[in-house]
All heavy atoms as a GROMACS GRO file, in nm:
protein
  536
    1MET      N    1   0.125  -0.833   0.614
    1MET     CA    2   0.207  -0.802   0.505
    1MET      C    3   0.346  -0.855   0.530
    1MET      O    4   0.381  -0.876   0.635
    1MET     CB    5   0.200  -0.655   0.467
    1MET     CG    6   0.279  -0.564   0.564
    1MET     SD    7   0.275  -0.397   0.511
    1MET     CE    8   0.406  -0.389   0.392
    2PRO      N    9   0.423  -0.882   0.423
    2PRO     CA   10   0.558  -0.942   0.446
    2PRO      C   11   0.645  -0.834   0.514
    2PRO      O   12   0.636  -0.715   0.492
    2PRO     CB   13   0.608  -0.964   0.300
    2PRO     CG   14   0.486  -0.971   0.218
    2PRO     CD   15   0.382  -0.883   0.289
    3ASP      N   16   0.735  -0.887   0.598
    3ASP     CA   17   0.837  -0.795   0.668
    3ASP      C   18   0.968  -0.860   0.666
    3ASP      O   19   0.975  -0.985   0.702
    3ASP     CB   20   0.789  -0.778   0.812
    3ASP     CG   21   0.881  -0.695   0.893
    3ASP    OD1   22   0.895  -0.570   0.861
    3ASP    OD2   23   0.953  -0.741   0.990
    4PRO      N   24   1.076  -0.798   0.614
    4PRO     CA   25   1.202  -0.865   0.595
    4PRO      C   26   1.260  -0.906   0.725
    4PRO      O   27   1.335  -1.006   0.741
    4PRO     CB   28   1.287  -0.756   0.533
    4PRO     CG   29   1.216  -0.630   0.551
    4PRO     CD   30   1.072  -0.661   0.575
    5ARG      N   31   1.237  -0.838   0.843
    5ARG     CA   32   1.296  -0.870   0.964
    5ARG      C   33   1.216  -0.975   1.043
    5ARG      O   34   1.277  -1.072   1.102
    5ARG     CB   35   1.310  -0.744   1.051
    5ARG     CG   36   1.393  -0.762   1.174
    5ARG     CD   37   1.411  -0.629   1.244
    5ARG     NE   38   1.282  -0.568   1.291
    5ARG     CZ   39   1.242  -0.565   1.409
    5ARG    NH1   40   1.318  -0.608   1.506
    5ARG    NH2   41   1.123  -0.513   1.437
    6MET      N   42   1.084  -0.964   1.053
    6MET     CA   43   1.001  -1.048   1.136
    6MET      C   44   0.926  -1.152   1.057
    6MET      O   45   0.865  -1.244   1.112
    6MET     CB   46   0.896  -0.966   1.206
    6MET     CG   47   0.968  -0.859   1.305
    6MET     SD   48   1.064  -0.940   1.429
    6MET     CE   49   0.942  -1.003   1.544
    7GLY      N   50   0.931  -1.148   0.916
    7GLY     CA   51   0.852  -1.246   0.837
    7GLY      C   52   0.720  -1.190   0.799
    7GLY      O   53   0.678  -1.193   0.687
    8GLU      N   54   0.647  -1.139   0.899
    8GLU     CA   55   0.508  -1.079   0.875
    8GLU      C   56   0.497  -0.963   0.960
    8GLU      O   57   0.544  -0.959   1.074
    8GLU     CB   58   0.401  -1.178   0.903
    8GLU     CG   59   0.384  -1.295   0.803
    8GLU     CD   60   0.259  -1.378   0.836
    8GLU    OE1   61   0.223  -1.392   0.954
    8GLU    OE2   62   0.198  -1.427   0.741
    9GLU      N   63   0.413  -0.866   0.916
    9GLU     CA   64   0.378  -0.751   0.993
    9GLU      C   65   0.219  -0.734   0.984
    9GLU      O   66   0.174  -0.759   0.879
    9GLU     CB   67   0.447  -0.623   0.950
    9GLU     CG   68   0.436  -0.515   1.041
    9GLU     CD   69   0.488  -0.535   1.184
    9GLU    OE1   70   0.611  -0.531   1.204
    9GLU    OE2   71   0.407  -0.567   1.271
   10ILE      N   72   0.170  -0.690   1.095
   10ILE     CA   73   0.024  -0.669   1.089
   10ILE      C   74  -0.012  -0.533   1.036
   10ILE      O   75   0.047  -0.432   1.077
   10ILE     CB   76  -0.036  -0.687   1.235
   10ILE    CG1   77  -0.008  -0.823   1.283
   10ILE    CG2   78  -0.184  -0.651   1.242
   10ILE    CD1   79  -0.039  -0.844   1.428
   11ALA      N   80  -0.105  -0.532   0.939
   11ALA     CA   81  -0.155  -0.406   0.881
   11ALA      C   82  -0.300  -0.401   0.886
   11ALA      O   83  -0.368  -0.498   0.883
   11ALA     CB   84  -0.098  -0.398   0.736
   12ALA      N   85  -0.353  -0.276   0.886
   12ALA     CA   86  -0.499  -0.262   0.883
   12ALA      C   87  -0.537  -0.164   0.765
   12ALA      O   88  -0.469  -0.064   0.744
   12ALA     CB   89  -0.556  -0.197   1.016
   13VAL      N   90  -0.635  -0.204   0.690
   13VAL     CA   91  -0.692  -0.116   0.586
   13VAL      C   92  -0.826  -0.070   0.633
   13VAL      O   93  -0.911  -0.149   0.668
   13VAL     CB   94  -0.702  -0.191   0.452
   13VAL    CG1   95  -0.763  -0.102   0.342
   13VAL    CG2   96  -0.568  -0.248   0.408
   14VAL      N   97  -0.846   0.063   0.647
   14VAL     CA   98  -0.956   0.124   0.710
   14VAL      C   99  -1.038   0.205   0.612
   14VAL      O  100  -0.979   0.285   0.533
   14VAL     CB  101  -0.914   0.208   0.832
   14VAL    CG1  102  -1.034   0.273   0.896
   14VAL    CG2  103  -0.826   0.123   0.927
   15VAL      N  104  -1.165   0.183   0.612
   15VAL     CA  105  -1.256   0.272   0.539
   15VAL      C  106  -1.344   0.349   0.638
   15VAL      O  107  -1.414   0.281   0.713
   15VAL     CB  108  -1.349   0.189   0.444
   15VAL    CG1  109  -1.450   0.281   0.371
   15VAL    CG2  110  -1.269   0.104   0.345
   16LEU      N  111  -1.326   0.482   0.637
   16LEU     CA  112  -1.405   0.560   0.731
   16LEU      C  113  -1.541   0.594   0.672
   16LEU      O  114  -1.553   0.603   0.551
   16LEU     CB  115  -1.333   0.688   0.765
   16LEU     CG  116  -1.197   0.675   0.839
   16LEU    CD1  117  -1.130   0.803   0.851
   16LEU    CD2  118  -1.219   0.617   0.977
   17LYS      N  119  -1.643   0.606   0.757
   17LYS     CA  120  -1.772   0.664   0.711
   17LYS      C  121  -1.744   0.804   0.668
   17LYS      O  122  -1.652   0.868   0.705
   17LYS     CB  123  -1.868   0.665   0.829
   17LYS     CG  124  -1.907   0.526   0.870
   17LYS     CD  125  -2.006   0.536   0.994
   17LYS     CE  126  -2.046   0.397   1.038
   17LYS     NZ  127  -2.141   0.402   1.148
   18PRO      N  128  -1.840   0.854   0.574
   18PRO     CA  129  -1.820   0.988   0.521
   18PRO      C  130  -1.795   1.096   0.629
   18PRO      O  131  -1.718   1.188   0.614
   18PRO     CB  132  -1.946   1.016   0.448
   18PRO     CG  133  -1.993   0.881   0.408
   18PRO     CD  134  -1.955   0.792   0.523
   19GLU      N  135  -1.862   1.088   0.745
   19GLU     CA  136  -1.851   1.186   0.850
   19GLU      C  137  -1.741   1.143   0.947
   19GLU      O  138  -1.716   1.219   1.046
   19GLU     CB  139  -1.983   1.209   0.918
   19GLU     CG  140  -2.022   1.086   1.001
   19GLU     CD  141  -2.096   0.973   0.920
   19GLU    OE1  142  -2.113   0.980   0.804
   19GLU    OE2  143  -2.137   0.878   0.994
   20GLY      N  144  -1.681   1.030   0.923
   20GLY     CA  145  -1.576   0.982   1.023
   20GLY      C  146  -1.443   1.050   1.012
   20GLY      O  147  -1.400   1.096   0.908
   21ARG      N  148  -1.389   1.062   1.128
   21ARG     CA  149  -1.253   1.121   1.137
   21ARG      C  150  -1.166   1.034   1.232
   21ARG      O  151  -1.209   1.012   1.342
   21ARG     CB  152  -1.260   1.266   1.195
   21ARG     CG  153  -1.339   1.366   1.115
   21ARG     CD  154  -1.265   1.410   0.986
   21ARG     NE  155  -1.342   1.509   0.910
   21ARG     CZ  156  -1.405   1.476   0.805
   21ARG    NH1  157  -1.409   1.354   0.758
   21ARG    NH2  158  -1.473   1.567   0.731
   22ALA      N  159  -1.049   1.002   1.183
   22ALA     CA  160  -0.960   0.926   1.270
   22ALA      C  161  -0.827   0.934   1.216
   22ALA      O  162  -0.805   0.947   1.091
   22ALA     CB  163  -0.998   0.781   1.285
   23THR      N  164  -0.718   0.924   1.298
   23THR     CA  165  -0.585   0.923   1.244
   23THR      C  166  -0.528   0.779   1.266
   23THR      O  167  -0.589   0.697   1.332
   23THR     CB  168  -0.490   1.020   1.327
   23THR    OG1  169  -0.483   0.962   1.466
   23THR    CG2  170  -0.544   1.158   1.325
   24ALA      N  171  -0.422   0.750   1.198
   24ALA     CA  172  -0.362   0.619   1.209
   24ALA      C  173  -0.320   0.589   1.353
   24ALA      O  174  -0.347   0.485   1.405
   24ALA     CB  175  -0.238   0.606   1.120
   25GLU      N  176  -0.273   0.692   1.425
   25GLU     CA  177  -0.235   0.668   1.563
   25GLU      C  178  -0.356   0.638   1.652
   25GLU      O  179  -0.352   0.551   1.738
   25GLU     CB  180  -0.166   0.798   1.617
   25GLU     CG  181  -0.106   0.778   1.754
   25GLU     CD  182   0.008   0.678   1.757
   25GLU    OE1  183   0.081   0.656   1.656
   25GLU    OE2  184   0.026   0.615   1.862
   26GLU      N  185  -0.469   0.704   1.629
   26GLU     CA  186  -0.596   0.678   1.702
   26GLU      C  187  -0.640   0.528   1.674
   26GLU      O  188  -0.685   0.460   1.773
   26GLU     CB  189  -0.702   0.775   1.666
   26GLU     CG  190  -0.679   0.917   1.720
   26GLU     CD  191  -0.776   1.015   1.660
   26GLU    OE1  192  -0.832   0.989   1.554
   26GLU    OE2  193  -0.792   1.117   1.724
   27ILE      N  194  -0.632   0.491   1.550
   27ILE     CA  195  -0.670   0.350   1.518
   27ILE      C  196  -0.576   0.254   1.597
   27ILE      O  197  -0.630   0.154   1.652
   27ILE     CB  198  -0.663   0.325   1.368
   27ILE    CG1  199  -0.750   0.418   1.289
   27ILE    CG2  200  -0.686   0.175   1.339
   27ILE    CD1  201  -0.900   0.388   1.311
   28ARG      N  202  -0.454   0.279   1.586
   28ARG     CA  203  -0.353   0.186   1.657
   28ARG      C  204  -0.384   0.180   1.808
   28ARG      O  205  -0.386   0.073   1.868
   28ARG     CB  206  -0.210   0.234   1.632
   28ARG     CG  207  -0.152   0.186   1.495
   28ARG     CD  208   0.003   0.205   1.490
   28ARG     NE  209   0.028   0.347   1.461
   28ARG     CZ  210   0.040   0.403   1.350
   28ARG    NH1  211   0.023   0.334   1.239
   28ARG    NH2  212   0.075   0.536   1.345
   29ASP      N  213  -0.398   0.295   1.868
   29ASP     CA  214  -0.425   0.301   2.008
   29ASP      C  215  -0.554   0.229   2.048
   29ASP      O  216  -0.556   0.154   2.149
   29ASP     CB  217  -0.431   0.444   2.060
   29ASP     CG  218  -0.291   0.516   2.054
   29ASP    OD1  219  -0.195   0.446   2.047
   29ASP    OD2  220  -0.293   0.643   2.060
   30HIS      N  221  -0.653   0.246   1.968
   30HIS     CA  222  -0.786   0.177   1.998
   30HIS      C  223  -0.765   0.028   1.994
   30HIS      O  224  -0.803  -0.046   2.085
   30HIS     CB  225  -0.891   0.221   1.902
   30HIS     CG  226  -1.022   0.145   1.921
   30HIS    ND1  227  -1.104   0.165   2.022
   30HIS    CD2  228  -1.078   0.043   1.838
   30HIS    CE1  229  -1.211   0.083   2.012
   30HIS    NE2  230  -1.193   0.009   1.901
   31VAL      N  231  -0.708  -0.025   1.888
   31VAL     CA  232  -0.690  -0.168   1.866
   31VAL      C  233  -0.596  -0.226   1.974
   31VAL      O  234  -0.613  -0.326   2.031
   31VAL     CB  235  -0.637  -0.201   1.729
   31VAL    CG1  236  -0.607  -0.350   1.712
   31VAL    CG2  237  -0.745  -0.156   1.619
   32LYS      N  238  -0.489  -0.147   2.004
   32LYS     CA  239  -0.390  -0.196   2.107
   32LYS      C  240  -0.456  -0.216   2.240
   32LYS      O  241  -0.423  -0.302   2.315
   32LYS     CB  242  -0.283  -0.086   2.116
   32LYS     CG  243  -0.156  -0.135   2.174
   32LYS     CD  244  -0.049  -0.023   2.175
   32LYS     CE  245   0.090  -0.074   2.188
   32LYS     NZ  246   0.186   0.033   2.178
   33ALA      N  247  -0.560  -0.132   2.270
   33ALA     CA  248  -0.632  -0.147   2.396
   33ALA      C  249  -0.720  -0.272   2.401
   33ALA      O  250  -0.762  -0.320   2.502
   33ALA     CB  251  -0.711  -0.017   2.428
   34GLN      N  252  -0.760  -0.325   2.282
   34GLN     CA  253  -0.855  -0.428   2.272
   34GLN      C  254  -0.794  -0.568   2.256
   34GLN      O  255  -0.854  -0.669   2.279
   34GLN     CB  256  -0.947  -0.408   2.146
   34GLN     CG  257  -1.015  -0.274   2.153
   34GLN     CD  258  -1.112  -0.262   2.270
   34GLN    OE1  259  -1.183  -0.356   2.304
   34GLN    NE2  260  -1.108  -0.142   2.333
   35VAL      N  261  -0.667  -0.576   2.202
   35VAL     CA  262  -0.606  -0.706   2.171
   35VAL      C  263  -0.466  -0.716   2.238
   35VAL      O  264  -0.414  -0.617   2.297
   35VAL     CB  265  -0.585  -0.718   2.019
   35VAL    CG1  266  -0.723  -0.722   1.950
   35VAL    CG2  267  -0.496  -0.618   1.956
   36ALA      N  268  -0.405  -0.839   2.230
   36ALA     CA  269  -0.271  -0.847   2.288
   36ALA      C  270  -0.168  -0.758   2.215
   36ALA      O  271  -0.191  -0.721   2.099
   36ALA     CB  272  -0.228  -0.997   2.262
   37ALA      N  273  -0.062  -0.723   2.282
   37ALA     CA  274   0.035  -0.627   2.236
   37ALA      C  275   0.096  -0.669   2.096
   37ALA      O  276   0.124  -0.578   2.021
   37ALA     CB  277   0.145  -0.613   2.339
   38TYR      N  278   0.107  -0.788   2.073
   38TYR     CA  279   0.174  -0.827   1.944
   38TYR      C  280   0.072  -0.835   1.830
   38TYR      O  281   0.116  -0.852   1.714
   38TYR     CB  282   0.248  -0.961   1.959
   38TYR     CG  283   0.151  -1.080   1.986
   38TYR    CD1  284   0.098  -1.147   1.882
   38TYR    CD2  285   0.114  -1.116   2.117
   38TYR    CE1  286   0.011  -1.260   1.903
   38TYR    CE2  287   0.031  -1.228   2.138
   38TYR     CZ  288  -0.020  -1.291   2.033
   38TYR     OH  289  -0.108  -1.399   2.050
   39LYS      N  290  -0.049  -0.811   1.858
   39LYS     CA  291  -0.158  -0.824   1.748
   39LYS      C  292  -0.200  -0.688   1.688
   39LYS      O  293  -0.274  -0.690   1.587
   39LYS     CB  294  -0.276  -0.894   1.807
   39LYS     CG  295  -0.256  -1.040   1.836
   39LYS     CD  296  -0.389  -1.104   1.880
   39LYS     CE  297  -0.370  -1.248   1.912
   39LYS     NZ  298  -0.498  -1.314   1.953
   40TYR      N  299  -0.158  -0.580   1.746
   40TYR     CA  300  -0.212  -0.446   1.693
   40TYR      C  301  -0.143  -0.414   1.563
   40TYR      O  302  -0.025  -0.450   1.539
   40TYR     CB  303  -0.200  -0.337   1.795
   40TYR     CG  304  -0.065  -0.272   1.808
   40TYR    CD1  305  -0.032  -0.162   1.736
   40TYR    CD2  306   0.026  -0.327   1.897
   40TYR    CE1  307   0.086  -0.106   1.754
   40TYR    CE2  308   0.154  -0.266   1.914
   40TYR     CZ  309   0.185  -0.155   1.836
   40TYR     OH  310   0.304  -0.103   1.847
   41PRO      N  311  -0.210  -0.345   1.473
   41PRO     CA  312  -0.152  -0.320   1.344
   41PRO      C  313  -0.042  -0.202   1.353
   41PRO      O  314  -0.065  -0.095   1.402
   41PRO     CB  315  -0.268  -0.261   1.260
   41PRO     CG  316  -0.364  -0.218   1.357
   41PRO     CD  317  -0.348  -0.295   1.484
   42ARG      N  318   0.077  -0.228   1.300
   42ARG     CA  319   0.182  -0.127   1.299
   42ARG      C  320   0.158  -0.038   1.185
   42ARG      O  321   0.206   0.071   1.179
   42ARG     CB  322   0.318  -0.197   1.283
   42ARG     CG  323   0.385  -0.242   1.414
   42ARG     CD  324   0.298  -0.306   1.511
   42ARG     NE  325   0.363  -0.379   1.612
   42ARG     CZ  326   0.316  -0.495   1.665
   42ARG    NH1  327   0.208  -0.546   1.626
   42ARG    NH2  328   0.381  -0.551   1.768
   43ILE      N  329   0.094  -0.081   1.069
   43ILE     CA  330   0.066  -0.010   0.950
   43ILE      C  331  -0.084   0.009   0.939
   43ILE      O  332  -0.159  -0.084   0.952
   43ILE     CB  333   0.130  -0.083   0.834
   43ILE    CG1  334   0.274  -0.091   0.852
   43ILE    CG2  335   0.085  -0.012   0.704
   43ILE    CD1  336   0.343  -0.191   0.752
   44VAL      N  337  -0.124   0.131   0.919
   44VAL     CA  338  -0.267   0.163   0.895
   44VAL      C  339  -0.286   0.240   0.768
   44VAL      O  340  -0.210   0.338   0.747
   44VAL     CB  341  -0.325   0.247   1.010
   44VAL    CG1  342  -0.470   0.281   0.989
   44VAL    CG2  343  -0.311   0.180   1.144
   45LYS      N  344  -0.360   0.185   0.674
   45LYS     CA  345  -0.386   0.250   0.551
   45LYS      C  346  -0.533   0.287   0.534
   45LYS      O  347  -0.621   0.203   0.558
   45LYS     CB  348  -0.346   0.151   0.436
   45LYS     CG  349  -0.371   0.206   0.294
   45LYS     CD  350  -0.338   0.112   0.188
   45LYS     CE  351  -0.372   0.170   0.051
   45LYS     NZ  352  -0.340   0.070  -0.055
   46PHE      N  353  -0.559   0.414   0.499
   46PHE     CA  354  -0.694   0.455   0.476
   46PHE      C  355  -0.726   0.453   0.327
   46PHE      O  356  -0.645   0.488   0.246
   46PHE     CB  357  -0.718   0.604   0.530
   46PHE     CG  358  -0.700   0.613   0.671
   46PHE    CD1  359  -0.577   0.641   0.736
   46PHE    CD2  360  -0.809   0.586   0.759
   46PHE    CE1  361  -0.573   0.652   0.877
   46PHE    CE2  362  -0.797   0.596   0.896
   46PHE     CZ  363  -0.672   0.628   0.952
   47THR      N  364  -0.846   0.403   0.296
   47THR     CA  365  -0.887   0.389   0.162
   47THR      C  366  -1.032   0.427   0.149
   47THR      O  367  -1.104   0.427   0.248
   47THR     CB  368  -0.864   0.248   0.110
   47THR    OG1  369  -0.886   0.243  -0.036
   47THR    CG2  370  -0.941   0.149   0.175
   48GLY      N  371  -1.077   0.451   0.029
   48GLY     CA  372  -1.221   0.492   0.007
   48GLY      C  373  -1.313   0.374   0.005
   48GLY      O  374  -1.428   0.384   0.047
   49ALA      N  375  -1.267   0.255  -0.039
   49ALA     CA  376  -1.352   0.138  -0.044
   49ALA      C  377  -1.261   0.015  -0.046
   49ALA      O  378  -1.148   0.024  -0.097
   49ALA     CB  379  -1.439   0.138  -0.167
   50LEU      N  380  -1.315  -0.094  -0.003
   50LEU     CA  381  -1.245  -0.229  -0.008
   50LEU      C  382  -1.289  -0.303  -0.128
   50LEU      O  383  -1.409  -0.296  -0.175
   50LEU     CB  384  -1.274  -0.308   0.118
   50LEU     CG  385  -1.219  -0.245   0.248
   50LEU    CD1  386  -1.274  -0.331   0.363
   50LEU    CD2  387  -1.068  -0.248   0.248
   51PRO      N  388  -1.202  -0.379  -0.194
   51PRO     CA  389  -1.239  -0.456  -0.312
   51PRO      C  390  -1.329  -0.570  -0.259
   51PRO      O  391  -1.307  -0.640  -0.173
   51PRO     CB  392  -1.111  -0.509  -0.364
   51PRO     CG  393  -1.013  -0.507  -0.250
   51PRO     CD  394  -1.063  -0.392  -0.164
   52LYS      N  395  -1.443  -0.582  -0.337
   52LYS     CA  396  -1.542  -0.685  -0.306
   52LYS      C  397  -1.573  -0.769  -0.424
   52LYS      O  398  -1.574  -0.718  -0.536
   52LYS     CB  399  -1.670  -0.626  -0.241
   52LYS     CG  400  -1.653  -0.556  -0.117
   52LYS     CD  401  -1.775  -0.501  -0.053
   52LYS     CE  402  -1.750  -0.432   0.075
   52LYS     NZ  403  -1.868  -0.378   0.137
   53GLY      N  404  -1.608  -0.896  -0.400
   53GLY     CA  405  -1.651  -0.985  -0.512
   53GLY      C  406  -1.804  -0.975  -0.538
   53GLY      O  407  -1.873  -0.896  -0.472
   54PRO      N  408  -1.848  -1.058  -0.626
   54PRO     CA  409  -1.993  -1.054  -0.664
   54PRO      C  410  -2.083  -1.084  -0.546
   54PRO      O  411  -2.200  -1.032  -0.540
   54PRO     CB  412  -2.006  -1.155  -0.768
   54PRO     CG  413  -1.869  -1.195  -0.805
   54PRO     CD  414  -1.773  -1.153  -0.706
   55THR      N  415  -2.036  -1.158  -0.449
   55THR     CA  416  -2.126  -1.189  -0.335
   55THR      C  417  -2.108  -1.089  -0.221
   55THR      O  418  -2.171  -1.100  -0.114
   55THR     CB  419  -2.091  -1.325  -0.279
   55THR    OG1  420  -1.950  -1.332  -0.235
   55THR    CG2  421  -2.114  -1.436  -0.382
   56GLY      N  422  -2.026  -0.986  -0.233
   56GLY     CA  423  -2.005  -0.881  -0.132
   56GLY      C  424  -1.898  -0.915  -0.038
   56GLY      O  425  -1.874  -0.833   0.052
   57LYS      N  426  -1.824  -1.023  -0.050
   57LYS     CA  427  -1.716  -1.055   0.043
   57LYS      C  428  -1.593  -0.972   0.003
   57LYS      O  429  -1.568  -0.949  -0.114
   57LYS     CB  430  -1.683  -1.208   0.024
   57LYS     CG  431  -1.789  -1.296   0.092
   57LYS     CD  432  -1.749  -1.441   0.075
   57LYS     CE  433  -1.633  -1.478   0.169
   57LYS     NZ  434  -1.604  -1.621   0.169
   58ILE      N  435  -1.518  -0.935   0.105
   58ILE     CA  436  -1.395  -0.858   0.080
   58ILE      C  437  -1.288  -0.949   0.022
   58ILE      O  438  -1.260  -1.055   0.068
   58ILE     CB  439  -1.347  -0.798   0.213
   58ILE    CG1  440  -1.451  -0.695   0.257
   58ILE    CG2  441  -1.215  -0.724   0.191
   58ILE    CD1  442  -1.425  -0.644   0.399
   59LEU      N  443  -1.230  -0.902  -0.090
   59LEU     CA  444  -1.126  -0.980  -0.158
   59LEU      C  445  -0.992  -0.946  -0.104
   59LEU      O  446  -0.923  -0.842  -0.145
   59LEU     CB  447  -1.131  -0.949  -0.312
   59LEU     CG  448  -1.259  -0.984  -0.377
   59LEU    CD1  449  -1.261  -0.943  -0.529
   59LEU    CD2  450  -1.290  -1.140  -0.367
   60LYS      N  451  -0.942  -1.012   0.004
   60LYS     CA  452  -0.822  -0.974   0.074
   60LYS      C  453  -0.697  -0.984  -0.017
   60LYS      O  454  -0.611  -0.907  -0.004
   60LYS     CB  455  -0.798  -1.073   0.189
   60LYS     CG  456  -0.904  -1.054   0.301
   60LYS     CD  457  -0.882  -1.156   0.405
   60LYS     CE  458  -0.997  -1.166   0.506
   60LYS     NZ  459  -0.975  -1.267   0.604
   61ARG      N  460  -0.708  -1.069  -0.119
   61ARG     CA  461  -0.582  -1.087  -0.209
   61ARG      C  462  -0.574  -0.958  -0.290
   61ARG      O  463  -0.462  -0.940  -0.345
   61ARG     CB  464  -0.593  -1.211  -0.292
   61ARG     CG  465  -0.714  -1.209  -0.390
   61ARG     CD  466  -0.731  -1.332  -0.476
   61ARG     NE  467  -0.839  -1.331  -0.561
   61ARG     CZ  468  -0.961  -1.361  -0.521
   61ARG    NH1  469  -0.986  -1.406  -0.402
   61ARG    NH2  470  -1.059  -1.353  -0.616
   62ASP      N  471  -0.676  -0.882  -0.310
   62ASP     CA  472  -0.667  -0.763  -0.395
   62ASP      C  473  -0.629  -0.640  -0.319
   62ASP      O  474  -0.623  -0.532  -0.378
   62ASP     CB  475  -0.802  -0.746  -0.470
   62ASP     CG  476  -0.824  -0.843  -0.572
   62ASP    OD1  477  -0.736  -0.918  -0.609
   62ASP    OD2  478  -0.943  -0.856  -0.622
   63ILE      N  479  -0.613  -0.645  -0.187
   63ILE     CA  480  -0.577  -0.532  -0.108
   63ILE      C  481  -0.426  -0.519  -0.118
   63ILE      O  482  -0.349  -0.615  -0.085
   63ILE     CB  483  -0.619  -0.544   0.036
   63ILE    CG1  484  -0.772  -0.554   0.047
   63ILE    CG2  485  -0.560  -0.440   0.124
   63ILE    CD1  486  -0.820  -0.584   0.185
   64VAL      N  487  -0.376  -0.400  -0.153
   64VAL     CA  488  -0.230  -0.381  -0.168
   64VAL      C  489  -0.192  -0.276  -0.067
   64VAL      O  490  -0.243  -0.169  -0.061
   64VAL     CB  491  -0.205  -0.321  -0.318
   64VAL    CG1  492  -0.053  -0.292  -0.328
   64VAL    CG2  493  -0.248  -0.425  -0.419
   65ILE      N  494  -0.092  -0.312   0.007
   65ILE     CA  495  -0.032  -0.231   0.104
   65ILE      C  496   0.121  -0.218   0.080
   65ILE      O  497   0.189  -0.330   0.063
   65ILE     CB  498  -0.055  -0.290   0.248
   65ILE    CG1  499  -0.198  -0.290   0.276
   65ILE    CG2  500   0.013  -0.192   0.355
   65ILE    CD1  501  -0.230  -0.360   0.409
   66THR      N  502   0.166  -0.096   0.070
   66THR     CA  503   0.314  -0.083   0.049
   66THR      C  504   0.384  -0.042   0.178
   66THR      O  505   0.325   0.012   0.269
   66THR     CB  506   0.332   0.034  -0.063
   66THR    OG1  507   0.277   0.149  -0.009
   66THR    CG2  508   0.264  -0.004  -0.190
   67PRO      N  509   0.512  -0.062   0.181
   67PRO     CA  510   0.591  -0.028   0.306
   67PRO      C  511   0.590   0.121   0.338
   67PRO      O  512   0.608   0.159   0.452
   67PRO     CB  513   0.732  -0.068   0.272
   67PRO     CG  514   0.720  -0.173   0.166
   67PRO     CD  515   0.596  -0.134   0.085
   68THR      N  516   0.549   0.206   0.240
   68THR     CA  517   0.541   0.352   0.270
   68THR      C  518   0.416   0.391   0.339
   68THR      O  519   0.410   0.504   0.390
   68THR     CB  520   0.559   0.435   0.138
   68THR    OG1  521   0.455   0.388   0.050
   68THR    CG2  522   0.697   0.408   0.075
   69ASP      N  523   0.312   0.302   0.344
   69ASP     CA  524   0.191   0.336   0.414
   69ASP      C  525   0.223   0.339   0.563
   69ASP      O  526   0.303   0.266   0.620
   69ASP     CB  527   0.080   0.231   0.389
   69ASP     CG  528   0.032   0.229   0.247
   69ASP    OD1  529   0.031   0.338   0.187
   69ASP    OD2  530   0.007   0.115   0.192
   70SER      N  531   0.153   0.430   0.629
   70SER     CA  532   0.177   0.445   0.775
   70SER      C  533   0.079   0.365   0.848
   70SER      O  534   0.044   0.371   0.955
   70SER     CB  535   0.182   0.590   0.820
   70SER     OG  536   0.053   0.647   0.792
   0.00000   0.00000   0.00000
């Protein structure tokens, strides 16, 4: 997502399974342990479903993240 200071900021949009439980901090910590320090998402947004096209591909351009999302 756009960032006024750095140009871009990494964000994650997460859909949990119905029985799934996780916090934004847990998601960040898990990803941080798996990737380089500059690649983990600073912003984590939980949603019920991701927008998909007719073929089932995720439509990234239709995902909206606002600066107020944590």
